[in-house]
N, C-alpha and C positions, 0 to 999 in steps of 0.2 A: 440147493446151493449151500445151505447151512452145513449139511453133513459132508458134502464133497470138499468144502473149504477146510474142514477139520480132518480130511484124509480118510473119511469113512465111505465105503462104496455104497451106491444108491441104485435102486431099480425104480424108475418112474413108470407107473402103470396108468394107462388111460383107456378109454373105450374104443378108440380107433387110432390108426396111424396118422390121420389128419390132426386129431387132437394132440397127439404126441409131438408132431411136427410144430404145431403152434406153441406148445409148451417149451420145447427145446429152443425155438427161435427166440423166445423171450429170455430164457436163461442165457443164451449166447449174447444177446443184446445187452443184458445187465452186466455180464462179464466185460464186454467191450467197453462199456462206459467206465467201469472201474479201471481198466487199463489206460484209457485216455486221461483219466484223472490222476494217474500215477499211484493208485491205491493197490495195484497188483501188477505183476509183470506178465508178459506174453507166456512165459514158461509156466507161471502159476495158473493162468487161465487154462492152458492146455492140460495141465495136470488135473485140475478140478473137473474139467469136461470129460477126461478119460475115466473118471470114477462114476459117471452117470450112464447106466444102461437103461434101456426102455423095453416095455412089453405091453401087450394087450391081453395076456393070459395070466389068470390068478395062480396057475400052477407054478409060475416062475417065482412066486413069493414063498414057496414051500420051505426054504431054508433060512428065510430072513429072521433076524432076532427081534426086530421092531418094525411094525407097519403103522404108518400114520395116514388115516383117512382124511381127505379134505374135499369132499363133495359138497353140493349145495346144502344150505341150512334147512333141510327137510328131514324130519325124524324118520319117516317110513323109508326113505331112500338110504339113510345112514344105517338103519337096522338091516336092510337088505344087503348092504355091503358087508356088514359085520357077520351076518349069517354065512356069507360066502367065504369070508376070511377064516371063520371058524372051521370050515371044511378043508381049507387048503393049507393053512399055516401049521407049523410044527408045534407040538406041545412045549410050553414054556416061553413061546414068543409073546412079546408085549403087543397088544392091539390097542392103538391109541386113536383118539378122535381129535381133530382140530376144531371142533365145534366152538362157536362163540357163545351159544345160549342153551343148547339142547341138554336134556337130562342124561347124564352119564349112565345112570342105573338103567334107564330104559334102553339105551343103546347096548349096554352090557347084557341085557336080558335076551338079546337076539343070539347070544352065544351060549355054549355049554361051559365057558370058562370066564365068568364075570370077574374072578380074582385077577385076571391078566389084562383087564380093560381099564384104561385111564384116559383122562383128558390132557392133551398137550396143545394148549391154545396159543398159537403163534400170532403175533400182531403184524398188521400189514404196513409197509412191505416186509415180509417175513425175513428176507435176507439182510435187512438193515436194522429193524427195530430190535432192541436188546431184551425186551421183556418176554418171558414165557410163563404163562399161568399153567401150573400142573394141578389138575383137578382130580381129586380122589373120589371114587364112587363108594357106595356103602360096602361093597365086597372087595374093593381093590386091595391086593396083598401088600404088606409093608415092604417086601423086597422089590416089588414093582415100583412103588413110590420112591424108594431109595435110589433105584437104578435111574429113574427119570430125573431126579434132582441132580444126580451125579453127571448124567449125560448132558444136562443143560450147560454145565461148566465146560464140557469138552467142545461144545459147539458155540461157546462164547456168548451164552445167554445169561440173563439175570432171572433166576427162577423164584417164583412165589407159589407156595402150596395153598390151594383153595379147597373148601368143601364144595359139595354139589348143590347148586340152586340155579334158578333161571338167571343166566348172565354172569354167574360166578361172582368175583369181586368187582372187576373193572366195569363190565357192561351192565351189571346190576346197578351200580352207582351212577352210571351214565343215564339211565332211564329218568330218574327224578330231575337231573340236570337238564336233560332235553325237554322234559315236561314243563319245567318252569320257563325255559326259553320260549317254548311254544305258547304258553299262557301269557307271558309278558308281551309277545308279539301281537296276539289278538286283543289284549286288553289295552294296548295303547302305544307300544314301542314299534320300532322298525328293525329290519334285519341289520341295517348299518349301525343303529344305536347299540343293539345287543352285542354284536360282534366287536364294536369299538370299545365298549366297556370291558369286555373280557381280554381283549388284546392290550389295552392300556394297563390293565391289572397285571399282565404278565404271561397270559396264554399265547402260544404261537399263532393260534387261529381261534375265532369265536365259533359258537355252535352251529350257526347257519352256514358259515363258510366251510366248516368241517363236513356238514351234511352234504353240501354240494360236491366236495372233493371225494367223499366216499361213495356217493350215489344215493339220492333220496329214495330210489326204488328198493334199496336194501331194507330200510326201516319199514317201508310199505309192505314188502313181502313178509317180513317178520310179524307184522301186525295181523296179516291175514290168517295166521295160524293160532291167534289168541282169541279167547272169549271176550265178549264186550266188557266184562268186569276187569279182565286182565289188561285190556287195551288202555283203560283209564279214561279220563275226561276227554271226550271228543274235541273239546276246544283246544287241547294241547297238541293235536296232530292233524286237525282238519285242513289247515292251510297246506301242510306238506302233502297230504293226500291229493288235494286239488292240483298241486304242481305236478305230481307224478302222473295223474290222470290226463293232464294236458301235454304230457310228453316232456316236461321240464324235469329231467332227472339229475341235473347238476352239471358239472364241468364236461362230462362225457357227451352230453347232448347240446352243449352250448348255452344252456340256461337252466336255472333252478331258482334259488332265492335271489340270484344275481344273473346278469348276462355275462358271457365270457367271449373274449376275442378268440376267433377260431385258430389263429396262429400262435399267439402268445399266452392265451388263457388268462389274460388280464381281466380282473373283476370289475364290473360296472354295475351301478344301481339300475333297477328296472321298475319304473312306476307301475307297470302292470301287476307286480307282486302286491303292492299296497292296495290296488283295486280289489284283488282277491281277498286280502286280509279284511278290508272294510266290508266287503260283501258277506263274508262268513260271520263277522261280528254281528252284522245286522240280522242275519239268518238265525243266529244262536242267542239273540237278545243280550249281547254284550255291549255295554256302554263304554266306549273307548275313552281313556283319560291320559293325562300326561304322567308318565312313569319316570321317576328320577334314575339317574345312573346308579346312585347308591342302592336303591331298591333292587334294581336288576342284579347288581353284584352280590348283594346279600341273599337274594332268593336263589340264585344259581349255586353259589358256593355253600350256603347253609343246607341246601338240599343234598349236596354231596355228603356233608358232615353228618347229617341226621341218618342218612342211609348207611354210611360207614359204621355208625354206632349200632344200628340194627344188625349189620353183618358181624360185628364183633360180638354182640350179645348172643347171637345164634351160633357162634363158633365156626362160621364159614371162613373167616380170616383168623389166623392164630394170634396176631398182634396188630396194634395200630401201625407199627413200622412196616408190616407187610402191605397194608393198604397204601401207605405213602409211597412205597417202592413201586407198586402197580401204577400209581398215577404219575409219578415223576418219570418213569421209564417207558410207560405205555400210552399216556394220554396228554403229554405236553404240559403237565402241571409245572408252574415255575419252581425250579429246584431251589431258588433262594428262599422260598417259603416252606420248603421241606415236605410238602404233601398235605392233603386235606386235614388229616388228624393233627399234625403238628401245627398247622395254621390255626386250627380251632383252639389249641392250647395257647397259642400266642395271643389270641383275642380274649381268652378267658372263657371257660366253658359256661360260667353263669351268664355271661353276656350273650353267648350263642343261644343258650337255652331260653332266656327271656325273649330274645328276638323271634325264635321259632314259635314260642307261645303266642306272641303278638300276631305273627303271620296266620296261625291257626284261627285266631279270633277275627282279624280284620279281613282275611281272604275267604273266611268261612269254608275252609278246605281241610277235610280229615287227613289228607296226606301230610299235613304239618303237625300231626300228633308227635310229640317228642319221643324219641327212642328211649325205652326204659333205662338203658345204660347211660345215655347222655344225662337224663334227669338225675340219676343217682350220683354220678360224678359231679355234676354241677352243684347240686344241693349239699354235697359233703365237702366241697372245696377241693376235690381231687382233679387230676388231669388224665388225658389219655396216655400220657407218657408213663404213668405209674403202672400201666398194664403191660408195657413192653418187657 
């Protein structure tokens, strides 16, 4: 839809005619909704649909200039697809992956042309969300990067260039945010309190509600591919795991952290969730306590900031402004606050640094080790803005 809307012909390839039919039905439904809302005319819908061809044969991609893979978040499967693309696509074609987490270099290693492989991480729903993370691999050629950044403008996206690491910029920062939400939950808060704090602060939705919307099984499946060390503290995800194992996947199953009306999807509290929380707390020897709204807000937002400072220090993001762009355009961060790094500057980096040091001590958690860049800037009286 992104490319067809920009007048660029598309070939939609899937494994079967049935899968293609499901995909086209969704595309047509999305276009129909846009027409009903007056966002496009019948003629524009017809024109866009006419630019979408379909195929089940990789041979039909032989002359494409750009191919974007969007299969499940499974590295072996993605490598298999790229090996096949390497055999069928013309020399000079850009081979892109829409992965949210996986290692671009490992995907590129499945081809004989790693210089032509790049990450193009679209955000869901891809036809609406403005952000596009362009992820460079170790061997990605400069002309491929330049082409990708230019192409983003043609399809009306806001592009941010990221280095290659687990989760890139956005999802890497989302992990500590989610970790603290999970820890606050088992340590004494409720889903309603955590989501309420973040919504009152300015987020469109809180982390538990977002998890239900996206599907709790997505995080569950992602964790299955990680080592115990990479998964982190079990206390941070044990409740989510139990919910998934009980078939509570979120909105799509009618229940997750909340219950949902089957017709309106209206959100309702569910006392069974707190039974699970209290049971897991007992099992893991966690003494639940009253957690203030202020503590929840600081733990979740400062976790973002500290991870953002790590990302900057490692050169994954080119500037604080890029991180702020990712979060305001891709994650619903309040635009009035400018983004996580600008928000940190507004609070004062020394204040942020001191609070993180306090969390490291009081929560006895090595994850709260201050990022070296944050420490340097805070102690020298500088700001993230000086790095832009």
